[in-house]
BAMARMAR-564712 format. One record per residue (C-alpha): x, y, z. Coordinates in steps of 0.02 Angstrom, whole numbers, plus 50000, padded with zeros to 5 digits. Layout:
+-------+-------+-------+
:     X :     Y :     Z :
+-------+-------+-------+
:     X :     Y :     Z :
...
+-------+-------+-------+
***
This chain:
+-------+-------+-------+
:     X :     Y :     Z :
+-------+-------+-------+
: 45985 : 48181 : 51397 :
: 46174 : 48196 : 51391 :
: 46269 : 48262 : 51242 :
: 46395 : 48142 : 51169 :
: 46495 : 48295 : 51119 :
: 46513 : 48444 : 51234 :
: 46586 : 48590 : 51139 :
: 46694 : 48733 : 51199 :
: 46763 : 48635 : 51346 :
: 46945 : 48652 : 51302 :
: 47060 : 48765 : 51207 :
: 47081 : 48625 : 51079 :
: 46899 : 48645 : 51032 :
: 46929 : 48830 : 51003 :
: 47089 : 48822 : 50901 :
: 47035 : 48742 : 50739 :
: 47126 : 48688 : 50584 :
: 47105 : 48745 : 50406 :
: 46961 : 48675 : 50304 :
: 46900 : 48690 : 50127 :
: 46792 : 48834 : 50072 :
: 46604 : 48824 : 50061 :
: 46517 : 48834 : 49893 :
: 46376 : 48954 : 49851 :
: 46207 : 48922 : 49932 :
: 46134 : 48815 : 49793 :
: 45959 : 48835 : 49865 :
: 45825 : 48826 : 49730 :
: 45662 : 48844 : 49826 :
: 45600 : 48864 : 50004 :
: 45568 : 48980 : 50149 :
: 45703 : 49014 : 50279 :
: 45643 : 49097 : 50439 :
: 45778 : 49126 : 50570 :
: 45751 : 49161 : 50756 :
: 45906 : 49212 : 50852 :
: 45973 : 49313 : 50996 :
: 46027 : 49490 : 50955 :
: 46213 : 49525 : 50957 :
: 46344 : 49566 : 50827 :
: 46403 : 49392 : 50781 :
: 46226 : 49327 : 50755 :
: 46175 : 49479 : 50655 :
: 46323 : 49445 : 50540 :
: 46273 : 49263 : 50519 :
: 46092 : 49308 : 50486 :
: 46143 : 49436 : 50355 :
: 46258 : 49310 : 50271 :
: 46119 : 49179 : 50267 :
: 46006 : 49310 : 50186 :
: 46125 : 49314 : 50039 :
: 46041 : 49150 : 49988 :
: 45878 : 49240 : 49950 :
: 45817 : 49233 : 49770 :
: 45651 : 49254 : 49681 :
: 45610 : 49076 : 49733 :
: 45690 : 49078 : 49907 :
: 45640 : 49194 : 50050 :
: 45759 : 49219 : 50195 :
: 45703 : 49321 : 50346 :
: 45779 : 49343 : 50518 :
: 45714 : 49399 : 50688 :
: 45861 : 49440 : 50802 :
: 45788 : 49477 : 50974 :
: 45839 : 49465 : 51156 :
: 45668 : 49384 : 51185 :
: 45711 : 49233 : 51076 :
: 45707 : 49109 : 51222 :
: 45529 : 49159 : 51268 :
: 45474 : 49152 : 51086 :
: 45554 : 48990 : 51026 :
: 45444 : 48856 : 51104 :
: 45273 : 48927 : 51058 :
: 45338 : 48982 : 50887 :
: 45403 : 48808 : 50845 :
: 45254 : 48718 : 50922 :
: 45129 : 48777 : 50791 :
: 45121 : 48681 : 50627 :
: 45197 : 48742 : 50517 :
: 45320 : 48822 : 50636 :
: 45336 : 49011 : 50630 :
: 45525 : 48993 : 50614 :
: 45622 : 48861 : 50519 :
: 45786 : 48896 : 50611 :
: 45813 : 48923 : 50797 :
: 45985 : 48983 : 50848 :
: 46022 : 48909 : 51019 :
: 46153 : 48886 : 51154 :
: 46186 : 48754 : 51288 :
: 46032 : 48801 : 51387 :
: 45908 : 48860 : 51257 :
: 45916 : 48698 : 51157 :
: 45848 : 48599 : 51305 :
: 45666 : 48660 : 51298 :
: 45662 : 48623 : 51112 :
: 45727 : 48447 : 51143 :
: 45606 : 48419 : 51286 :
: 45458 : 48467 : 51176 :
: 45522 : 48372 : 51021 :
: 45521 : 48531 : 50917 :
: 45684 : 48512 : 50818 :
: 45734 : 48379 : 50692 :
: 45889 : 48269 : 50681 :
: 46011 : 48339 : 50554 :
: 46109 : 48181 : 50508 :
: 46037 : 48167 : 50331 :
: 46062 : 48353 : 50295 :
: 46240 : 48348 : 50363 :
: 46279 : 48197 : 50255 :
: 46215 : 48282 : 50098 :
: 46259 : 48465 : 50124 :
: 46377 : 48476 : 50274 :
: 46536 : 48397 : 50209 :
: 46637 : 48551 : 50254 :
: 46577 : 48557 : 50434 :
: 46703 : 48506 : 50565 :
: 46666 : 48354 : 50674 :
: 46681 : 48468 : 50826 :
: 46534 : 48570 : 50762 :
: 46412 : 48425 : 50768 :
: 46312 : 48424 : 50930 :
: 46247 : 48249 : 50959 :
: 46108 : 48208 : 51081 :
: 46074 : 48022 : 51107 :
: 46179 : 47986 : 50952 :
: 46087 : 48104 : 50835 :
: 46152 : 48270 : 50767 :
: 46031 : 48398 : 50837 :
: 46128 : 48561 : 50815 :
: 46273 : 48636 : 50719 :
: 46388 : 48740 : 50830 :
: 46478 : 48890 : 50758 :
: 46550 : 48987 : 50905 :
: 46610 : 48969 : 51082 :
: 46566 : 49098 : 51212 :
: 46572 : 49141 : 51394 :
: 46584 : 49286 : 51514 :
: 46759 : 49334 : 51569 :
: 46855 : 49479 : 51642 :
: 46891 : 49642 : 51552 :
: 46999 : 49767 : 51646 :
: 47086 : 49933 : 51622 :
: 47272 : 49909 : 51652 :
: 47304 : 50096 : 51662 :
: 47177 : 50119 : 51802 :
: 47248 : 49971 : 51899 :
: 47424 : 50040 : 51880 :
: 47371 : 50212 : 51941 :
: 47287 : 50131 : 52091 :
: 47445 : 50030 : 52127 :
: 47363 : 49859 : 52119 :
: 47406 : 49701 : 52023 :
: 47283 : 49627 : 51897 :
: 47153 : 49528 : 51995 :
: 47132 : 49341 : 51976 :
: 47000 : 49309 : 52111 :
: 46842 : 49398 : 52162 :
: 46923 : 49448 : 52326 :
: 47060 : 49528 : 52220 :
: 46928 : 49616 : 52116 :
: 46847 : 49689 : 52272 :
: 47014 : 49744 : 52342 :
: 47060 : 49826 : 52176 :
: 46892 : 49916 : 52169 :
: 46919 : 49984 : 52344 :
: 47092 : 50048 : 52296 :
: 47027 : 50129 : 52136 :
: 46887 : 50217 : 52229 :
: 47001 : 50271 : 52371 :
: 47122 : 50346 : 52246 :
: 46982 : 50448 : 52171 :
: 47003 : 50372 : 51999 :
: 46824 : 50311 : 51979 :
: 46668 : 50321 : 52085 :
: 46600 : 50154 : 52024 :
: 46744 : 50046 : 51959 :
: 46645 : 49883 : 51945 :
: 46501 : 49830 : 51833 :
: 46403 : 49668 : 51816 :
: 46250 : 49616 : 51718 :
: 46135 : 49593 : 51867 :
: 45973 : 49656 : 51794 :
: 45836 : 49547 : 51871 :
: 45791 : 49412 : 51747 :
: 45903 : 49300 : 51642 :
: 46059 : 49405 : 51668 :
: 46049 : 49403 : 51858 :
: 46025 : 49214 : 51858 :
: 46175 : 49193 : 51743 :
: 46284 : 49290 : 51864 :
: 46240 : 49167 : 52002 :
: 46266 : 49016 : 51888 :
: 46437 : 49080 : 51832 :
: 46500 : 49102 : 52009 :
: 46425 : 48940 : 52075 :
: 46511 : 48843 : 51936 :
: 46673 : 48920 : 51998 :
: 46652 : 48841 : 52169 :
: 46664 : 48669 : 52089 :
: 46502 : 48615 : 52172 :
: 46354 : 48534 : 52085 :
: 46183 : 48614 : 52068 :
: 46090 : 48450 : 52090 :
: 46111 : 48289 : 52187 :
: 46193 : 48154 : 52079 :
: 46066 : 48072 : 51963 :
: 45926 : 48179 : 52032 :
: 45833 : 48342 : 52007 :
: 45853 : 48382 : 52192 :
: 45927 : 48556 : 52211 :
: 46087 : 48570 : 52314 :
: 46136 : 48755 : 52306 :
: 46069 : 48797 : 52479 :
: 46241 : 48777 : 52558 :
: 46404 : 48866 : 52598 :
: 46447 : 48880 : 52413 :
: 46283 : 48966 : 52376 :
: 46308 : 49085 : 52521 :
: 46483 : 49127 : 52461 :
: 46418 : 49168 : 52288 :
: 46287 : 49285 : 52359 :
: 46415 : 49366 : 52475 :
: 46522 : 49413 : 52326 :
: 46373 : 49474 : 52226 :
: 46318 : 49586 : 52369 :
: 46494 : 49652 : 52406 :
: 46519 : 49701 : 52224 :
: 46366 : 49814 : 52223 :
: 46455 : 49934 : 52342 :
: 46570 : 49979 : 52196 :
: 46438 : 49982 : 52059 :
: 46330 : 50121 : 51988 :
: 46175 : 50146 : 52098 :
: 46069 : 50100 : 51947 :
: 46152 : 49927 : 51936 :
: 45983 : 49840 : 51937 :
: 45951 : 49909 : 51763 :
: 46115 : 49845 : 51691 :
: 46121 : 49697 : 51574 :
: 46269 : 49646 : 51464 :
: 46233 : 49783 : 51337 :
: 46224 : 49919 : 51468 :
: 46386 : 49872 : 51555 :
: 46472 : 49873 : 51386 :
: 46414 : 50052 : 51364 :
: 46474 : 50100 : 51537 :
: 46643 : 50020 : 51506 :
: 46665 : 50104 : 51336 :
: 46615 : 50270 : 51414 :
: 46765 : 50256 : 51531 :
: 46660 : 50237 : 51688 :
: 46712 : 50058 : 51734 :
: 46882 : 49978 : 51768 :
: 46835 : 49795 : 51792 :
: 46689 : 49692 : 51729 :
: 46639 : 49516 : 51680 :
: 46572 : 49527 : 51502 :
: 46528 : 49409 : 51359 :
: 46671 : 49359 : 51247 :
: 46557 : 49384 : 51098 :
: 46561 : 49571 : 51137 :
: 46750 : 49576 : 51144 :
: 46769 : 49625 : 50961 :
: 46646 : 49769 : 50980 :
: 46739 : 49832 : 51134 :
: 46911 : 49819 : 51054 :
: 46865 : 49904 : 50892 :
: 46889 : 50089 : 50858 :
: 46706 : 50133 : 50877 :
: 46607 : 50192 : 51027 :
: 46743 : 50199 : 51161 :
: 46817 : 50357 : 51236 :
: 47003 : 50388 : 51225 :
: 47108 : 50272 : 51332 :
: 46986 : 50127 : 51343 :
: 47033 : 50015 : 51196 :
: 47222 : 50028 : 51210 :
: 47217 : 49991 : 51397 :
: 47089 : 49850 : 51395 :
: 47150 : 49676 : 51443 :
: 47044 : 49520 : 51417 :
: 47078 : 49373 : 51532 :
: 46993 : 49229 : 51621 :
: 46848 : 49258 : 51740 :
: 46899 : 49277 : 51922 :
: 46901 : 49128 : 52038 :
: 46789 : 49124 : 52190 :
: 46794 : 49060 : 52368 :
: 46974 : 49003 : 52361 :
: 46941 : 48897 : 52207 :
: 47058 : 48876 : 52061 :
: 46943 : 48877 : 51907 :
: 46867 : 49028 : 51821 :
: 46695 : 49070 : 51888 :
: 46607 : 49070 : 51720 :
: 46508 : 48950 : 51612 :
: 46575 : 48892 : 51445 :
: 46448 : 48903 : 51306 :
: 46425 : 48855 : 51126 :
: 46305 : 48938 : 51006 :
: 46233 : 48844 : 50857 :
: 46082 : 48823 : 50746 :
: 45941 : 48697 : 50745 :
: 45808 : 48659 : 50615 :
: 45624 : 48654 : 50663 :
: 45529 : 48489 : 50655 :
: 45359 : 48561 : 50606 :
: 45409 : 48624 : 50434 :
: 45418 : 48548 : 50260 :
: 45570 : 48451 : 50204 :
: 45593 : 48583 : 50069 :
: 45604 : 48722 : 50197 :
: 45716 : 48616 : 50308 :
: 45840 : 48590 : 50165 :
: 45836 : 48773 : 50117 :
: 45860 : 48826 : 50297 :
: 46004 : 48707 : 50328 :
: 46096 : 48760 : 50170 :
: 46068 : 48945 : 50203 :
: 46135 : 48928 : 50380 :
: 46286 : 48828 : 50319 :
: 46319 : 48975 : 50203 :
: 46292 : 49093 : 50350 :
: 46428 : 49008 : 50451 :
: 46549 : 48981 : 50307 :
: 46738 : 49006 : 50323 :
: 46720 : 49155 : 50207 :
: 46602 : 49239 : 50330 :
: 46721 : 49198 : 50473 :
: 46874 : 49263 : 50378 :
: 46786 : 49429 : 50348 :
: 46733 : 49442 : 50532 :
: 46874 : 49359 : 50629 :
: 46856 : 49467 : 50784 :
: 46667 : 49457 : 50799 :
: 46670 : 49294 : 50898 :
: 46771 : 49144 : 50955 :
: 46724 : 49044 : 50802 :
: 46710 : 48854 : 50795 :
: 46732 : 48861 : 50607 :
: 46865 : 48786 : 50494 :
: 47016 : 48900 : 50475 :
: 46987 : 49005 : 50630 :
: 47142 : 49069 : 50718 :
: 47101 : 49153 : 50884 :
: 47126 : 49340 : 50886 :
: 47132 : 49468 : 51027 :
: 46944 : 49461 : 51058 :
: 46950 : 49272 : 51090 :
: 47084 : 49278 : 51225 :
: 46964 : 49281 : 51373 :
: 46855 : 49135 : 51318 :
: 47009 : 49029 : 51283 :
: 47083 : 49078 : 51452 :
: 46923 : 49016 : 51535 :
: 46937 : 48852 : 51441 :
: 47121 : 48831 : 51482 :
: 47083 : 48867 : 51664 :
: 46958 : 48725 : 51674 :
: 46796 : 48825 : 51672 :
: 46643 : 48714 : 51669 :
: 46508 : 48708 : 51535 :
: 46335 : 48776 : 51571 :
: 46233 : 48626 : 51633 :
: 46117 : 48542 : 51508 :
: 46003 : 48446 : 51627 :
: 45821 : 48463 : 51572 :
: 45777 : 48545 : 51739 :
: 45918 : 48674 : 51734 :
: 45801 : 48795 : 51647 :
: 45682 : 48786 : 51795 :
: 45824 : 48832 : 51912 :
: 45879 : 48976 : 51800 :
: 45701 : 49043 : 51803 :
: 45690 : 49028 : 51992 :
: 45856 : 49120 : 52012 :
: 45801 : 49256 : 51891 :
: 45651 : 49302 : 51997 :
: 45696 : 49254 : 52175 :
: 45866 : 49341 : 52185 :
: 45798 : 49512 : 52138 :
: 45761 : 49566 : 52318 :
: 45930 : 49503 : 52377 :
: 46032 : 49595 : 52246 :
: 45929 : 49751 : 52281 :
: 45985 : 49738 : 52463 :
: 45815 : 49704 : 52541 :
: 45836 : 49518 : 52582 :
: 45973 : 49415 : 52664 :
: 46066 : 49274 : 52578 :
: 45989 : 49132 : 52678 :
: 45812 : 49188 : 52637 :
: 45857 : 49215 : 52454 :
: 45921 : 49036 : 52437 :
: 45768 : 48970 : 52527 :
: 45656 : 49066 : 52407 :
: 45749 : 48998 : 52257 :
: 45732 : 48820 : 52321 :
: 45546 : 48840 : 52355 :
: 45513 : 48912 : 52182 :
: 45620 : 48779 : 52097 :
: 45542 : 48635 : 52195 :
: 45367 : 48692 : 52147 :
: 45412 : 48705 : 51963 :
: 45507 : 48539 : 51964 :
: 45361 : 48448 : 52044 :
: 45239 : 48521 : 51917 :
: 45354 : 48465 : 51777 :
: 45369 : 48289 : 51850 :
: 45554 : 48299 : 51893 :
: 45521 : 48290 : 52081 :
: 45391 : 48191 : 52177 :
+-------+-------+-------+
***
């Protein structure tokens, strides 16, 4: 399945024009049950959707980092446990593969007049999701620390490593780098980000055959290993939330972090003195002599479950449209890089837009990409811990992926 529309692939998709305001919810009856990831922008949307609750309408939300593991079984039962699944490029694919979400064309026609065309995610000609934000991991750095170390802002991973060495040698920080390399989804995403930056493909053209066991894959692992020399010894416990804490505590000078956390990092809460005013957001570093940011471009959006009543589907769609209204966006401009009418990019959106302007590639949406992400999440753990070499790590990934792809019928 290929999307007719791929969102967040250019700055034009991120700099949107002014649109008309959304009306009140207008929901009379129904049950709205939202499943989403757990970060600030989504918590805001969930809370705004919950404003649609009345005596006749229930609106509940489960924001959890485990949403990807929950969504398929929760939407498979009939009626589905959740009426709304908030998804991104990758997490929509299992729902599509299992036919667990419904086309939204009729609901968009009746209740989505104020949605922008660029928000409509079409798969095989049908609207299957409504996008509301762009995202991606990009570089955050402390300009004051770089200046004290006498180094220029890095643009490549080799620059990052050189800057880290200079910062450590100058005695400014013991562990100037941080990355979300906790074994599991985060570790796999780090590999995917960097491999996209090489410009190479994950799979042979028109095939599920894996092609990362090559010089590009080895270069990605080299960089990942070299960075650990400048990271806190507990780096294996660090996900995106933990490296944000380390950065705000003043312990880190350079990191790749989610754009959706930019607003929380740039606000006046949680950071020690000197962090916010010296933080610069920019594109992800390049890798291996390449010229494009080594980071995936993402969109986040909502889908409506198939195994629910039409009444609940309508209530859920209208509540979510209220949740992503221009009024919500206007009150929370810095919480995300919004794909919502009237959005004008602010300081927190600079890095995601820099990725897009630099030609960063979208996270792949092939139906077997999830199998690769799972293989990477488990088979790179020993490598990043320093107990396995790069060649063996790539061989392990390929073996695990091939087994899963054959079981799923993607490989013979």
